C-alpha positions in Angstrom: 64.6 -55.0 223.4 61.8 -55.9 221.1 61.4 -54.1 217.9 58.4 -51.6 217.9 55.3 -53.0 216.1 52.9 -50.1 216.5 53.4 -47.1 214.1 51.3 -44.0 214.5 51.9 -40.4 213.5 51.0 -38.4 216.6 52.8 -35.1 216.1 53.7 -32.7 213.4 55.6 -29.5 212.8 52.5 -27.4 212.5 51.2 -28.0 215.9 51.1 -24.9 218.0 53.2 -24.9 221.2 53.0 -22.7 224.2 55.6 -19.9 224.3 56.6 -18.6 227.8 59.1 -16.5 229.6 61.5 -17.7 232.3 58.7 -17.4 234.9 56.5 -19.7 233.0 54.1 -16.8 232.0 52.3 -17.7 228.8 53.3 -15.3 225.8 51.6 -16.9 222.9 51.9 -19.7 220.5 54.2 -20.8 217.7 54.3 -23.8 215.4 56.7 -26.6 216.6 59.0 -26.3 213.7 59.6 -22.5 214.3 60.1 -23.1 218.0 63.0 -25.3 217.1 64.6 -23.2 214.4 68.1 -21.7 214.7 68.6 -20.9 218.5 65.0 -21.8 219.4 62.2 -19.9 221.1 61.5 -20.6 224.7 58.4 -22.9 225.1 56.8 -25.3 227.6 57.9 -28.9 227.5 58.1 -31.9 229.8 60.2 -35.0 230.6 58.8 -38.1 232.1 60.9 -40.7 234.0 59.1 -44.0 234.4 60.6 -46.6 236.9 59.6 -50.2 237.5 59.2 -51.9 240.8 62.9 -53.0 240.7 64.0 -49.4 240.5 65.0 -49.6 236.8 64.4 -46.6 234.4 62.6 -47.1 231.2 64.8 -45.5 228.4 63.8 -44.9 224.7 66.0 -44.5 221.7 64.5 -41.7 219.6 63.5 -42.6 216.0 66.4 -42.0 213.8 64.5 -39.6 211.4 63.6 -37.1 214.3 65.0 -33.6 213.4 66.7 -33.2 216.8 68.7 -36.0 218.4 67.4 -38.7 216.3 68.9 -42.1 217.2 69.9 -40.8 220.7 68.9 -42.5 223.9 66.6 -40.5 226.3 64.3 -40.7 229.3 61.0 -42.6 229.1 59.0 -39.8 227.4 59.5 -36.2 226.5 57.4 -33.7 224.6 55.4 -30.4 224.8 51.9 -29.4 225.7 50.0 -28.0 222.7 48.0 -24.8 222.8 45.1 -25.1 225.1 46.3 -28.2 226.8 47.4 -28.4 230.5 50.8 -30.0 231.4 49.2 -32.9 233.0 47.0 -33.7 229.9 50.0 -33.5 227.7 52.1 -35.9 229.8 49.2 -38.4 230.0 48.5 -38.0 226.3 52.1 -38.4 225.1 52.8 -41.4 227.5 49.9 -43.2 225.9 50.9 -42.2 222.4 54.5 -43.2 222.7 54.6 -45.9 225.3 51.1 -47.4 225.0 50.2 -47.2 228.7 49.0 -44.7 231.5 50.6 -44.2 234.8 50.2 -42.0 237.8 52.7 -39.2 237.7 54.2 -36.8 240.2 55.7 -33.5 239.3 59.3 -33.1 240.6 60.8 -29.8 239.4 61.0 -27.3 236.5 64.0 -26.0 234.8 65.1 -23.8 231.8 67.7 -25.0 229.2 69.2 -24.5 225.8 70.8 -27.0 223.7 71.8 -26.7 220.0 72.0 -29.7 217.6 74.6 -29.1 214.8 72.8 -26.9 212.2 69.5 -28.6 212.6 68.0 -26.4 215.3 67.7 -26.1 219.1 65.8 -26.9 222.1 65.0 -23.8 224.2 62.5 -25.1 226.8 61.1 -24.5 230.2 60.8 -28.1 231.1 58.7 -29.8 233.8 60.1 -33.1 235.0 57.8 -35.9 236.2 58.2 -39.3 237.6 55.9 -42.4 237.3 55.9 -46.2 237.7 55.0 -49.0 235.4 55.7 -52.7 235.3 55.7 -54.7 232.2 56.7 -54.1 228.5 55.6 -50.8 226.8 53.8 -50.9 223.6 55.9 -48.4 221.8 55.2 -46.2 218.8 57.8 -47.0 216.0 57.2 -43.6 214.6 58.7 -42.0 217.7 60.8 -44.7 219.2 63.3 -47.1 217.6 64.2 -49.2 220.7 63.7 -49.3 224.4 65.2 -50.9 227.6 65.0 -50.9 231.4 68.2 -49.9 232.9 69.3 -49.9 236.7 70.4 -46.3 237.8 73.9 -47.3 238.5 74.3 -48.6 235.0 72.9 -45.4 233.7 75.4 -43.3 235.7 78.2 -45.4 234.2 77.0 -44.8 230.6 76.5 -41.2 231.1 80.1 -40.8 232.2 81.3 -41.8 228.7 80.6 -38.8 226.5 80.8 -41.2 223.5 77.4 -42.7 224.4 74.6 -41.0 222.6 72.2 -39.6 225.2 70.1 -36.4 224.8 71.4 -33.3 226.6 68.0 -32.9 228.6 68.4 -36.5 229.9 71.9 -35.7 231.1 70.9 -32.6 232.9 67.6 -34.1 234.4 69.4 -37.3 235.6 72.0 -35.3 237.3 69.4 -33.3 239.2 67.4 -36.2 240.1 70.3 -38.1 241.3 71.7 -35.1 243.4 68.4 -33.5 244.6 65.8 -36.2 244.7 67.6 -39.4 245.5 64.7 -40.8 247.4 62.7 -41.1 244.1 65.4 -43.6 242.7 65.4 -46.3 245.1 64.6 -50.0 244.0 61.0 -50.9 244.9 60.0 -47.3 245.8 57.0 -45.7 244.3 58.1 -42.5 242.9 54.5 -41.3 242.5 54.0 -41.2 246.3 
């Protein structure tokens, strides 16, 4: 798709993330860099899946200079709530910062995962998964996103079956759960926020 034009720094390694246990009880705060060092420290995160009226999913290719999984394709938007920020506030903020639009969102489920990226660090997150709907072209932030595209669910299924395709580990986990446990959210023309 079109090359990103907007470029804004919206995040840095010193921002404080929310540390939690497996039951999502808040334990304290730690800077983003330290949360992702070595094997990682469990913290709150979110993933947003945005569909259009045709049922296609908005995918983004992470900027190549990102510390973890730079250049990999991922779901529409993913990040973390900061210290003192609610999950809903964080998802709305980051959607606007990365994609340039707002959308009604629905919480779907929450899960814990751990994924290591070579010797660069790890994700260790308690991740809340949301769905939303948007029609049109996003106004993506080139600092965060190098490319984007709308993709039909069946085509994404096919691409994910090939391990050579570069997709983030959380997208692979979340998409499998959405397909198996929440198929009604992935129907052309359906509004996943209802």
